C-alpha positions as CSV (number, residue, x, y, z in Angstrom):
1,X,130.3,188.6,226.2
2,X,129.8,191.7,224.1
3,X,131.7,195.0,224.1
4,X,128.6,196.9,225.1
5,X,126.8,194.5,227.5
6,X,124.1,196.1,229.6
7,X,124.7,199.6,228.1
8,X,121.9,201.8,226.8
9,X,122.6,203.3,223.4
10,X,121.2,205.8,221.0
11,X,121.9,206.0,217.3
12,X,120.6,208.8,215.1
13,X,120.1,208.3,211.4
14,X,119.8,204.6,212.1
15,X,117.2,203.9,209.4
16,X,119.8,202.9,206.7
17,X,123.4,202.8,205.6
18,X,126.1,203.6,208.2
19,X,123.6,204.5,210.9
20,X,121.7,201.2,210.6
21,X,125.0,199.2,210.7
22,X,126.0,201.0,213.9
23,X,122.6,200.3,215.5
24,X,122.9,196.6,214.6
25,X,126.5,196.5,215.9
26,X,125.5,198.2,219.2
27,X,122.8,195.5,219.7
28,X,125.0,192.7,218.6
29,X,127.5,193.8,221.2
30,X,124.9,193.7,224.0
31,X,123.4,197.2,224.1
32,X,119.8,198.1,224.2
33,X,119.4,200.5,221.3
34,X,117.1,203.5,220.7
35,X,116.9,203.8,216.9
36,X,116.1,207.4,215.8
37,X,115.3,208.4,212.3
38,X,112.9,210.7,210.4
39,X,112.0,207.9,208.1
40,X,109.6,205.9,210.2
41,X,109.5,202.8,208.0
42,X,113.2,202.6,207.7
43,X,113.8,203.1,211.4
44,X,111.2,200.5,212.3
45,X,112.8,198.0,209.9
46,X,116.1,198.5,211.8
47,X,114.4,197.7,215.0
48,X,112.9,194.5,213.4
49,X,116.3,193.4,212.2
50,X,117.8,193.9,215.7
51,X,114.9,192.0,217.4
52,X,115.1,189.2,214.8
53,X,118.8,188.7,215.7
54,X,117.8,188.5,219.4
55,X,118.7,192.1,220.4
56,X,116.7,194.8,222.2
57,X,115.7,198.0,220.4
58,X,113.0,200.7,220.2
59,X,112.2,203.2,217.5
60,X,111.5,206.9,217.9
61,X,110.7,209.3,215.1
62,X,113.3,212.1,215.4
63,X,114.2,215.2,213.4
64,X,117.5,216.0,214.8
65,X,117.5,219.5,213.3
66,X,114.8,220.5,215.7
67,X,115.8,220.8,219.4
68,X,112.4,219.8,220.8
69,X,112.6,216.6,218.8
70,X,116.2,215.9,220.0
71,X,115.1,216.5,223.6
72,X,112.2,214.1,223.2
73,X,114.5,211.5,221.7
74,X,116.9,211.5,224.5
75,X,114.1,211.7,227.1
76,X,112.5,208.6,225.4
77,X,115.8,206.7,225.9
78,X,116.1,207.7,229.5
79,X,112.4,207.0,230.3
80,X,112.4,203.6,228.6
81,X,115.7,202.3,229.8
82,X,116.6,204.4,232.8
83,X,119.7,206.2,231.5
84,X,121.9,206.8,228.4
85,X,125.4,205.3,228.3
86,X,126.5,205.6,224.7
87,X,125.4,207.5,221.6
88,X,126.4,207.8,218.0
89,X,125.3,210.9,216.0
90,X,125.2,209.6,212.5
91,X,122.3,211.6,211.0
92,X,123.3,214.1,208.3
93,X,121.8,215.4,205.1
94,X,123.7,217.4,202.5
95,X,121.8,219.8,200.4
96,X,122.9,220.8,196.9
97,X,126.2,220.8,195.1
98,X,128.1,223.3,193.0
99,X,130.5,226.2,193.2
100,X,130.7,228.4,196.3
101,X,129.7,231.6,194.5
102,X,126.6,229.9,193.0
103,X,125.2,228.5,196.3
104,X,122.0,230.0,197.6
105,X,122.2,231.1,201.2
106,X,119.3,228.9,202.2
107,X,120.8,225.8,200.8
108,X,124.2,226.5,202.5
109,X,122.4,227.2,205.8
110,X,120.4,224.0,205.6
111,X,123.5,221.9,205.0
112,X,125.2,223.4,208.1
113,X,122.0,222.8,210.1
114,X,121.6,219.2,209.0
115,X,125.3,218.2,209.3
116,X,126.7,220.4,212.2
117,X,124.0,222.1,214.2
118,X,122.1,218.8,214.5
119,X,125.2,217.1,215.9
120,X,125.6,219.9,218.5
121,X,121.9,219.6,219.5
122,X,122.2,215.9,220.0
123,X,125.4,216.3,222.0
124,X,123.7,219.0,224.2
125,X,121.0,216.7,225.3
126,X,123.0,213.4,225.3
127,X,125.6,215.1,227.5
128,X,122.9,216.4,229.9
129,X,121.6,212.8,230.3
130,X,125.1,211.4,230.8
131,X,126.0,214.0,233.4
132,X,123.1,212.8,235.5
133,X,124.4,209.2,235.6
134,X,128.2,209.7,235.9
135,X,129.5,209.6,232.3
136,X,129.2,207.9,229.0
137,X,130.6,207.9,225.5
138,X,129.6,209.8,222.3
139,X,130.8,209.1,218.8
140,X,130.1,211.6,216.0
141,X,130.2,210.7,212.4
142,X,132.4,213.0,210.3
143,X,133.7,212.6,206.8
144,X,137.0,212.5,205.0
145,X,135.8,215.6,203.0
146,X,136.4,217.5,206.3
147,X,140.1,216.7,206.1
148,X,141.0,218.3,202.8
149,X,137.8,219.7,201.4
150,X,135.7,218.5,198.5
151,X,135.2,220.6,195.4
152,X,131.6,221.1,194.6
153,X,130.5,220.1,198.1
154,X,132.1,222.8,200.2
155,X,129.1,223.4,202.6
156,X,129.1,219.7,203.6
157,X,132.9,219.6,204.0
158,X,132.7,222.8,206.0
159,X,130.0,221.4,208.3
160,X,131.9,218.1,208.9
161,X,135.1,220.1,209.7
162,X,133.0,221.8,212.3
163,X,132.0,218.4,213.7
164,X,135.7,217.6,214.1
165,X,136.3,220.7,216.3
166,X,133.0,220.3,218.1
167,X,134.2,216.8,219.0
168,X,137.7,217.8,220.2
169,X,136.5,220.9,222.1
170,X,133.7,219.2,223.9
171,X,135.9,216.2,224.8
172,X,138.1,218.7,226.6
173,X,135.1,220.1,228.5
174,X,133.5,216.9,229.5
175,X,136.5,214.5,230.0
176,X,136.7,215.5,233.7
177,X,133.1,214.5,234.1
178,X,133.6,211.0,232.7
179,X,132.2,211.6,229.2
180,X,134.4,210.5,226.3
181,X,133.7,212.1,222.9
182,X,135.3,211.0,219.6
183,X,134.6,211.1,215.9
184,X,134.9,208.7,213.1
185,X,135.7,209.9,209.6
186,X,134.5,207.5,206.9
187,X,136.0,207.3,203.5
188,X,133.9,206.0,200.5
189,X,131.4,203.6,201.9
190,X,129.0,201.3,200.0
191,X,125.7,202.8,201.3
192,X,122.4,202.5,199.5
193,X,122.8,206.1,198.3
194,X,126.2,205.3,196.8
195,X,124.8,202.2,195.1
196,X,122.0,204.3,193.5
197,X,124.7,206.7,192.3
198,X,126.6,203.8,190.7
199,X,123.5,202.8,188.8
200,X,123.5,206.2,187.1
201,X,127.3,206.4,186.7
202,X,128.8,202.9,186.9
203,X,132.2,204.1,185.8
204,X,132.6,205.9,189.1
205,X,132.7,202.6,191.1
206,X,136.3,201.8,190.2
207,X,137.4,205.4,190.4
208,X,136.1,205.8,194.0
209,X,137.4,202.4,195.1
210,X,140.9,203.4,193.9
211,X,140.9,206.4,196.1
212,X,141.7,204.0,199.0
213,X,145.2,202.4,199.3
214,X,143.3,199.1,199.9
215,X,141.8,199.6,196.4
216,X,138.2,198.9,197.4
217,X,135.1,200.6,198.9
218,X,134.4,200.3,202.6
219,X,131.3,198.6,204.0
220,X,129.0,200.2,206.6
221,X,129.8,197.4,209.0
222,X,133.5,198.4,209.0
223,X,132.5,201.8,210.3
224,X,130.1,200.3,212.8
225,X,132.9,198.1,214.3
226,X,135.1,201.1,215.0
227,X,132.1,203.1,216.5
228,X,131.3,200.1,218.8
229,X,134.9,199.9,220.0
230,X,135.1,203.7,220.7
231,X,131.8,203.5,222.5
232,X,133.0,200.6,224.7
233,X,135.1,200.5,227.9
234,X,138.0,199.0,225.9
235,X,138.5,202.6,224.6
236,X,138.4,204.0,228.1
237,X,141.5,206.2,227.6
238,X,140.5,207.5,224.2
239,X,138.8,210.8,223.8
240,X,139.0,213.9,221.6
241,X,140.1,211.8,218.6
242,X,139.2,211.8,215.0
243,X,139.7,208.4,213.4
244,X,139.6,208.0,209.7
245,X,138.1,204.6,208.6
246,X,138.8,204.9,204.9
247,X,141.1,202.2,203.6
248,X,144.0,204.6,203.7
249,X,142.2,207.2,201.5
250,X,143.5,210.1,203.6
251,X,147.1,209.1,202.9
252,X,146.9,208.5,199.2
């Protein structure tokens, strides 16, 4: 018996990395999963992986920075499976890097849009669907950069700090309606993007691993396991929380 048996789930940014691991975990724990991503090939591959493992999934192209696309994504889940029980908002895209005084306004705004505004848009429509069926659980993906900042990446850190407060404030609003809302804050996780970075700068692998008190990088599956728990009924008295999954990086 799985943690999420008979639940209907939605994962944004599920085409690769942490998002894909979450979608796979949802399915493995018994949920039917709507896989949303703006990379069609990657999203369809996630669906194939779920189906090959005996799970149930469907792909929808979704640009979560556009409200009409978010609305269509949630409507797709409800139309196909009858309701929406659980959702993880994993999609995010950071634009640019550098010092605050050198950032262009458009680049800053786009990072906020793709890392914070998109999460709010997803929550807006997910919550609407969940209110119609008596409750649910939402998990937002934050970042440890939101806890203490990140030099050279201030817009992203700022956006993710906004996700933290969005999570806590909305949890207070919707707890009385049976909707739990939490966030997970990953540390340094071995995603395809990070692996590509290591090919360019291999010396950074050990440096980043040593930022955790466990002295290693995290794996996407380790984030996914926590998301599945928070989404499940076993976390029925947990809401409004930000949980760092970082090998102790936040305390080093």
